[in-house]
N, C-alpha and C positions, 0 to 999 in steps of 0.2 A: 409448587401447585398443591393445594389442599387435597387430602385423600378422599376417596369415595368408598364407603363401607356398604357392602351389599349382603343381605341376609340370604338364607337358603331358600330354594324352591321358587325363585322369581321366574315368571313366564312373561316374556315381552315379544311383541310382534316386530317384524322388520320395520325400520323407520322410527323406532323409539330412540330418544336421546336421553341418557342419564349423565348428568354432570356438565351441562352446557355452561360455558364460562360467561358470567355476567359482566356488564360494562363497568359496574361499580366495584371497588375493592371490597373483599370480604375476608373475615378472619378465620372462618371455620370451613371444614369440608362438608361432605354430604353423607347422610345415612339413609338407606332404604331397607326397611325391615323384611322379614321372611314372608314368603307366600304372596308376594305382589303379583298382580295381573295387569300388565300395561299394554294397551292396544295401540295400533299404528298411529303415528303422528304425534304421540305424546312426548312432551319435552319437560324434563325436570332439571332445573338449573342447579349449578354447584352452590352449596352452602345451605341447603334445606335438610331438615331431619324429619323423616317420615316413618311411622310405626309399621307394625306387621299387618299383612293382608290388605294392603292398599290396592285399590282397583280404579282404573281409568277407562273411560270410553275412548273414542278417537279424537285426536287433535286437542288434547288437554295440555295446558301450560301451567307449571308450578314454578313460580319465580324463586329467587334466592332468599335466604334467611327466614323461611317459613318453618313453623313447627306443626306437624300433622300427627294426630294420634293413631291408635290402632283401629282397624276395621272401618276405615273411611273410604267412601266411593265418590268419585268425581266424574260426571258423565260428559259426553262429547261436546267439543267446542267451548269449554269453560276455561277461563283464565283466573288463576289465583295469583295476585300480584305480591310483591315482596313484603316480608315482615308480618305475615298473617299468623294467627294462632288458631288452630282448629282442633277440637277435642275428639275423643273417641266416638266411634259409631256415628259420625256425621255423614249425611247423604246430601250431596250437591248435584242437582240435575243438570240437564244440558243447557248450553247457551247462557251461562251465568257469568257475570263479572264481579269478582271479589276484590275490592280496592285495597291498597296498601294499608297495613296496620289494623285490619279488621280482626275481631275476636269472635269466634263461633264456638260455643260450649258444646259439650257432648250431647249426643242423641238428637241434635237439631236437624231439620230437613229444609232444604231450599228447593222449590219447584222450578221448572224451566223458566228461563228468562229473567231471573232476579238480577237486578243491577244495584251495586253498592258504590256510594261516593265517599270521598275522604277529604275534599278540598272545599271549604266554605265559600271562598271567593277566588275562583280559578283565575290565574294570571297575576295575582297580587303576591309579592314576595313574602309579606308577613304571613299570609295564609299558607303559602307553600312550606314555611318553616314550622307550622303547627298542624300538619296534616294528620288526621286520625280517622280511620273507618269506624263504623258502629260496633256495638257489642250485642251479640245475639245470645240469649240465655239458654240454659239446658232444656232440651226437648221442645224448643220453639218450632213452629211450623210456619214457613213463609210461602205464600201462595204464588201462583203464576204471574210473571211480569210485575212483581213488586219492586219499587224503587226505595232504597233506604239511604237517607242523607247522613253526612258526617256527624260524629259524636253522639248519635242517638243510642239509647239503651232499650233493647227489647227484652222484657223479663222472661224468666223461665216459664215454659208451658204456654206461651202466647200462641194465638192463631191470627195471622195477618192475611186478610182476604185478598183475592186476586186483583191485580191492578192498583193496589194501594200505593200511596206516596207517603212514606213515614218520615215526618219532619220533627217529631218530638218523642220523648220517652213513652213507652207503653208498659203499664204495670204488669207484673207477673200474673199469669193465669187468666188473661183477658182476651177478648176478640176485638180486633180493630180492622176497619176497612174504610175506603174512601180517599179523597184527595182534598185536603190533607187527611191522613188516616186518623180516625176518631174512635175512641173506645166505645163499644156498643153493649158490653156486658161481660160477665164471666164465661169462660169456656164451659163450665159445668152446667150452664143453662141453655146451651145450644139446643135447637130443635133436633129431634131424632132424625136419622137418615130416612127411616121409613116414612115419617110424616112429610118430609121434603119431597120424596119420590112420589107419594100418593097424590100430591098437589099438582103434578105435571101429567097431563093426559097422555096415556099410552106408555108411561115410563115404569109403571109398577111391574109389568111382566118382564121388562128388561132387567129390572133390579133383581127379581126373583131368579132369573136365569144366571145373572152374574154371581149371586150369592151361593149358588150350588155348583159353580165350576170346580173342577179338580184343584185341590190345593187351597180352597177357600172354605171358611166355616159355613155350614148349612144354616 
């Protein structure tokens, strides 16, 4: 049985499983770095390597043969399937599905409900042999309920709007949304938050209150 290496200072709730045996044969053991915080229902399969200060919500599944960097958080009811590569300081929110062989570079953020596919023609043997998830670049921001199809490359610093279906590559530093997702311009030319808020009746006062909450910049 492959070994499980655990770092110091790991805090895990009752009901957490570290080293769940996969159905497929694997060649390596598991590593979980120091300072992890694992909440109830989380399952980490045998054969993945995870860096320091990893944090989960409830009912998170990390499958085998994944590589996860330092300071990564994965929130409740999210599944990361086998063979994924996730960089440092990535944040994956609740109810996401990360398909096999997806690559997510450091500093990226996935909002709730993001779904990632890796099979161009489900049910076809040729397609099954070539499965590959997308590649998400450094610091990319993926909005709520976005769907990303196989082989797609989302460039560094992109912003993908809520509900988009990403069917083609998105150049670095651009904003894209819609079905199919279409590039609408550079991130640097986004309208300011203040102008967006002022355009919605009654929202300006809520924005001002939010901006002055403790822990937020005034």
